[in-house]
C-alpha positions in Angstrom: -272.1 -60.6 -83.5 -276.0 -61.8 -85.0 -277.5 -58.7 -86.2 -281.6 -58.4 -86.8 -282.0 -57.0 -90.1 -285.2 -55.0 -89.2 -288.0 -53.6 -91.7 -290.9 -51.0 -90.1 -293.6 -49.4 -92.3 -296.0 -47.1 -90.0 -297.3 -43.8 -89.9 -294.9 -41.4 -88.4 -294.8 -37.5 -87.9 -292.4 -35.2 -88.0 -292.2 -32.7 -85.1 -289.3 -30.9 -83.0 -288.3 -33.0 -80.4 -287.7 -30.6 -77.3 -284.1 -31.8 -76.1 -280.8 -29.7 -75.6 -277.7 -29.5 -78.0 -274.3 -30.0 -76.8 -270.9 -30.2 -78.6 -268.4 -28.4 -80.9 -267.6 -31.2 -83.5 -271.5 -30.2 -84.5 -273.9 -27.8 -86.0 -276.5 -28.3 -83.6 -280.1 -28.0 -84.0 -282.9 -30.2 -82.9 -283.8 -33.7 -84.2 -287.1 -34.3 -86.1 -289.3 -36.5 -83.9 -290.9 -39.7 -84.9 -294.3 -40.7 -83.6 -294.5 -44.2 -84.4 -297.7 -46.3 -84.2 -298.1 -48.2 -80.8 -297.5 -51.4 -82.3 -294.1 -50.3 -83.6 -291.7 -50.6 -80.9 -288.2 -49.6 -80.4 -287.0 -52.7 -79.7 -286.8 -53.9 -83.2 -284.1 -51.4 -84.1 -282.2 -52.3 -80.9 -278.7 -53.8 -81.0 -277.6 -55.1 -77.5 -273.4 -55.5 -77.1 -272.4 -58.6 -75.1 -272.3 -58.2 -71.2 -269.4 -57.0 -69.2 -268.4 -56.6 -65.7 -267.4 -53.3 -65.0 -265.0 -54.1 -62.0 -263.8 -56.7 -63.4 -262.5 -54.7 -66.3 -260.9 -52.2 -63.8 -258.7 -55.2 -62.2 -257.6 -56.1 -65.5 -256.8 -52.4 -66.7 -255.0 -51.5 -63.6 -251.3 -50.8 -63.4 -249.0 -53.4 -62.9 -245.6 -52.6 -64.4 -245.1 -49.1 -62.8 -242.1 -48.4 -65.0 -244.1 -49.1 -67.9 -245.8 -45.9 -69.9 -249.3 -46.4 -71.0 -252.3 -44.5 -71.5 -255.4 -44.5 -69.1 -257.7 -47.0 -69.8 -261.3 -46.3 -69.5 -263.4 -48.4 -71.9 -263.6 -52.0 -73.8 -264.6 -51.6 -77.5 -266.9 -53.8 -79.2 -266.1 -54.7 -82.5 -269.1 -54.1 -85.0 -270.2 -53.5 -88.8 -273.7 -51.8 -88.1 -274.8 -49.6 -91.3 -278.0 -47.9 -92.9 -278.4 -51.4 -94.6 -277.9 -54.3 -92.5 -279.1 -52.7 -89.0 -281.9 -50.1 -87.5 -285.5 -49.4 -88.9 -286.0 -46.5 -91.8 -288.9 -44.0 -91.7 -290.1 -42.9 -94.8 -291.8 -39.4 -95.5 -292.6 -37.6 -99.0 -289.5 -34.8 -98.0 -287.2 -36.4 -95.8 -286.3 -40.2 -94.7 -285.2 -41.1 -91.2 -283.0 -44.1 -89.8 -282.9 -44.8 -86.7 -280.5 -47.5 -84.4 -280.5 -47.9 -80.9 -277.5 -49.5 -79.2 -277.2 -50.7 -75.5 -274.5 -51.7 -73.6 -275.6 -52.6 -70.1 -273.7 -51.0 -67.2 -272.1 -48.6 -69.6 -271.4 -45.2 -67.8 -270.9 -43.8 -71.3 -271.0 -45.0 -74.9 -268.7 -43.7 -77.6 -268.8 -44.7 -81.0 -266.4 -44.8 -84.2 -267.5 -44.4 -87.6 -265.0 -46.2 -90.6 -267.2 -45.2 -93.0 -269.3 -41.7 -92.7 -269.7 -39.7 -95.9 -272.9 -37.7 -95.6 -274.6 -35.5 -98.4 -274.9 -31.9 -97.8 -278.4 -31.1 -95.8 -278.6 -34.6 -94.4 -277.7 -35.4 -90.7 -276.7 -37.2 -87.7 -278.1 -36.8 -84.4 -276.4 -39.2 -81.1 -279.2 -38.9 -78.2 -279.4 -40.4 -74.8 -283.0 -40.1 -74.7 -283.5 -40.7 -70.8 -281.6 -37.7 -70.1 -282.0 -35.2 -73.2 -278.2 -35.2 -73.8 -277.8 -34.7 -78.0 -275.0 -35.0 -79.7 -275.0 -33.5 -83.3 -276.1 -32.6 -85.6 -273.2 -33.9 -87.5 -273.1 -33.2 -91.0 -271.0 -33.3 -94.8 -268.9 -30.8 -92.8 -267.5 -33.8 -90.7 -266.6 -35.9 -94.0 -262.9 -36.3 -94.0 -260.2 -37.9 -96.3 -259.9 -41.0 -94.3 -263.6 -41.6 -94.0 -263.3 -42.2 -90.2 -265.4 -40.4 -87.7 -264.6 -40.8 -83.5 -267.1 -38.5 -81.3 -267.3 -37.7 -77.5 -268.9 -40.1 -75.4 -272.6 -39.6 -74.5 -273.1 -40.9 -71.3 -275.5 -43.8 -70.3 -275.9 -47.7 -71.0 -278.1 -46.5 -74.1 -277.8 -44.4 -77.2 -280.3 -43.8 -80.1 -278.6 -42.7 -83.1 -280.7 -40.7 -85.8 -279.9 -40.0 -89.3 -281.8 -37.7 -91.3 -281.3 -37.6 -95.4 -283.9 -35.2 -97.5 -285.0 -37.5 -100.4 -283.9 -35.1 -103.0 -279.7 -35.4 -102.3 -277.0 -36.0 -104.6 -276.1 -39.4 -103.4 -277.1 -41.3 -100.6 -275.4 -40.9 -97.5 -273.1 -43.5 -96.2 -272.4 -44.4 -92.5 -270.7 -47.2 -90.8 -270.4 -48.3 -87.6 -267.1 -49.9 -86.6 -266.6 -49.9 -83.3 -268.3 -49.8 -79.7 -266.9 -48.3 -76.9 -268.4 -49.0 -73.0 -267.0 -46.9 -70.4 -266.2 -49.1 -67.5 -265.0 -46.0 -65.4 -267.2 -42.9 -65.4 -265.7 -40.1 -67.6 -269.0 -38.8 -68.4 -271.6 -39.8 -65.9 -271.8 -36.8 -63.2 -271.6 -39.4 -60.2 -268.8 -41.5 -61.6 -266.4 -39.2 -63.8 -262.7 -39.5 -62.3 -263.1 -36.1 -60.8 -261.1 -36.1 -57.7 -260.1 -39.8 -58.5 -256.7 -38.7 -59.8 -254.2 -38.7 -56.8 -255.1 -36.5 -53.8 -251.6 -34.5 -54.8 -252.8 -33.4 -58.0 -253.7 -29.5 -58.0 -256.3 -27.7 -60.3 -254.7 -25.7 -63.0 -256.9 -22.9 -62.2 -255.1 -22.4 -58.5 -253.2 -19.4 -57.4 -250.2 -21.5 -57.7 -250.4 -21.7 -61.4 -250.4 -17.9 -62.1 -248.6 -17.2 -65.0 -249.5 -20.6 -66.9 -252.6 -19.2 -68.2 -251.7 -19.4 -72.1 -250.0 -22.6 -71.8 -252.9 -24.1 -70.1 -255.2 -23.0 -73.2 -252.7 -25.1 -75.3 -253.7 -28.5 -73.3 -256.0 -31.2 -74.1 -257.5 -34.1 -73.2 -257.0 -37.1 -76.1 -259.4 -39.7 -76.7 -257.8 -42.3 -78.3 -259.6 -45.1 -80.1 -262.4 -44.8 -78.2 -260.9 -46.6 -74.8 -258.0 -44.6 -73.8 -257.0 -41.3 -72.5 -253.5 -39.2 -72.9 -252.7 -35.5 -72.7 -251.9 -33.5 -76.0 -250.3 -29.7 -76.5 -250.7 -27.5 -79.6 -247.4 -26.5 -80.5 -246.6 -23.1 -82.7 -244.1 -24.2 -85.7 -241.4 -21.8 -87.3 -243.6 -20.6 -90.0 -245.7 -19.1 -87.6 -249.3 -20.0 -89.2 -251.6 -21.2 -86.8 -251.4 -24.7 -88.4 -252.6 -27.0 -85.5 -250.0 -29.2 -84.2 -250.4 -31.5 -81.4 -247.5 -33.0 -79.5 -248.3 -36.4 -77.2 -246.4 -39.4 -76.6 -245.7 -41.8 -78.8 -246.9 -44.7 -76.4 -250.2 -42.8 -76.4 -250.6 -44.2 -80.1 -249.4 -47.4 -80.0 -252.3 -50.4 -80.1 -251.1 -53.3 -77.6 -253.1 -55.8 -79.8 -251.4 -54.5 -83.1 -254.5 -54.0 -85.1 -254.2 -50.6 -85.9 -251.4 -48.4 -86.9 -250.4 -45.5 -85.5 -252.2 -43.3 -88.1 -255.0 -45.5 -87.7 -255.1 -44.3 -84.3 -254.7 -40.9 -84.9 -257.5 -40.2 -87.0 -260.0 -42.2 -84.8 -258.8 -39.5 -81.7 -261.0 -36.5 -80.2 -259.3 -33.6 -78.8 -261.1 -32.1 -75.7 -259.9 -28.6 -75.0 -260.7 -26.5 -71.7 -261.5 -29.4 -69.7 -260.7 -27.8 -66.2 -262.5 -26.4 -63.1 -262.8 -22.7 -63.3 -261.6 -22.5 -59.7 -259.6 -23.8 -57.2 -262.0 -26.2 -56.4 -263.0 -29.4 -57.9 -266.0 -28.1 -59.8 -266.0 -30.5 -63.1 -265.6 -28.8 -66.5 -266.8 -28.0 -70.1 -267.2 -31.2 -72.1 -268.1 -28.9 -75.2 -264.9 -27.7 -77.1 -264.0 -30.9 -78.4 -262.6 -31.9 -82.2 -262.3 -35.3 -84.2 -259.4 -36.5 -86.2 -256.1 -35.9 -87.0 -253.3 -37.0 -89.1 -250.0 -38.5 -87.6 -246.7 -36.1 -89.0 -244.0 -37.5 -86.9 -243.5 -39.5 -84.5 -240.7 -41.6 -82.6 -240.4 -44.4 -80.3 -237.1 -44.3 -79.0 -237.9 -40.6 -77.6 -241.7 -41.3 -76.9 -243.0 -38.4 -78.9 -245.9 -37.9 -81.4 -247.0 -35.4 -83.7 -250.2 -35.0 -85.3 -251.8 -32.4 -87.3 -255.6 -31.9 -86.1 -258.4 -32.4 -88.9 -259.6 -29.3 -88.6 -257.9 -26.6 -90.5 -258.7 -23.9 -87.7 -259.6 -24.6 -83.8 -262.5 -22.3 -82.7 -261.9 -18.7 -81.2 -264.4 -19.9 -78.4 -262.0 -22.9 -77.5 -259.2 -20.4 -76.5 -256.5 -22.2 -78.5 -252.8 -21.0 -77.6 -249.8 -22.9 -79.6 -247.0 -23.2 -77.0 -243.6 -22.1 -78.1 -240.6 -24.5 -77.9 -236.5 -24.5 -78.7 -233.6 -26.8 -79.8 -231.4 -25.2 -76.7 -229.5 -28.1 -74.7 -229.7 -26.2 -71.5 -231.7 -27.6 -68.6 -234.5 -25.5 -67.9 -234.3 -23.9 -64.0 -237.8 -25.2 -63.2 -240.5 -26.8 -65.0 -244.4 -27.2 -65.2 -246.5 -29.8 -66.5 -250.3 -29.5 -67.2 -252.2 -32.3 -67.7 -255.1 -34.8 -67.5 -254.5 -37.8 -64.8 -256.9 -40.8 -65.2 -258.6 -38.1 -67.7 -259.5 -36.0 -65.0 -259.9 -32.1 -65.4 -256.8 -30.5 -66.0 -254.0 -30.4 -63.2 -250.7 -28.8 -63.0 -247.3 -30.1 -61.3 -244.3 -27.7 -60.6 -240.8 -28.6 -60.1 -238.6 -25.6 -58.5 -235.6 -27.1 -59.8 -233.5 -27.9 -62.9 -234.2 -30.7 -64.8 -231.8 -33.2 -64.9 -230.6 -35.0 -68.2 -231.0 -38.8 -68.3 -232.7 -42.1 -70.2 -236.2 -43.3 -69.3 -235.1 -46.9 -69.4 -233.1 -49.4 -71.9 -235.3 -48.9 -74.4 -235.1 -45.5 -75.1 -232.6 -43.1 -76.5 -229.8 -42.7 -73.6 -229.9 -38.7 -72.2 -232.9 -38.2 -74.8 -235.0 -37.1 -71.6 -235.3 -34.3 -69.1 -236.1 -35.7 -65.6 -238.2 -34.7 -62.7 -236.5 -35.7 -59.5 -239.2 -34.3 -57.6 -242.3 -32.5 -58.2 -242.4 -29.8 -55.4 -246.6 -29.4 -56.4 -248.5 -32.1 -57.5 -247.4 -35.2 -59.6 -248.0 -37.4 -62.9 -250.2 -40.1 -63.6 -251.6 -42.3 -66.4 -253.3 -40.2 -68.4 -251.0 -37.3 -68.0 -248.9 -38.2 -71.3 
């Protein structure tokens, strides 16, 4: 992709931008507003992605083989290398230097970014903004730095976003920000009128319906996972024998597999975003809260023949407002007398499926461990789909 190099020298005014702030990955706060001269058009800092057709992408990613396990694909990603030196525009003052970059992918319901270099000095701030709706992600700060330098964020609605990086002049080192992927949402997992809310099977049951009574704790241990900016799966917080609250999440092996074989499982775990409490507060299909998200994890164990992956969240603790619950487990080889599955089909709000009968020992197919799975013969209530893994 050819990038435009833009340099602008203008007088600017730093004032408060009156926009709402969302997101638990962030520290909150209000971005500085850059008042530019009329001659300083933001187009000079715009990077546009190649054109895509949402209908074609949906058809290409529809399930063909019903026996093939796969996550739910909702976005197409573009490989880029956009950083503070080769793109965007800097505006300088005596106290704070501000960098801005607009990114557009025409027709996208939302955009999300993955940074492969993210290292901010103390007191520096990064915001991601939808200027039309007033939605803000951030501020992201040095507290979002990690050993991997990888940082992924929840999607922000719309086909265009503004990145704004604010760096005080007296910092111990210059910040490093490089965007590796821009993901174009062709399904609509954030746009109010296009979320997959209700698009999952009509047999699905919202997790807060009366039939789910008694599963409230387990419900709070389930999260939606965005992998590598493009795919959706379900994960569950699980306890460990030390009972020390380590935030382990159990999900499927096939959720952390790159079909293009460009990323390892560890790299996919690092570039994942975990969303908790995305559920309707009632039995009716009312949209859920999308602010309880955490970025990044480390792969701890996986096995393809049992189709499981265990990751450890990058955050040492999960905020109390997330209502985290570590689900229990055992090694008994006796079939459960009944089963429930709490999940995010097609990335939808949290659903529940219930089987009132005992599971049976089975193998999934010839590529998996023989008799390594509990098989649900029939769900009496609900169903599972792509994204439920």
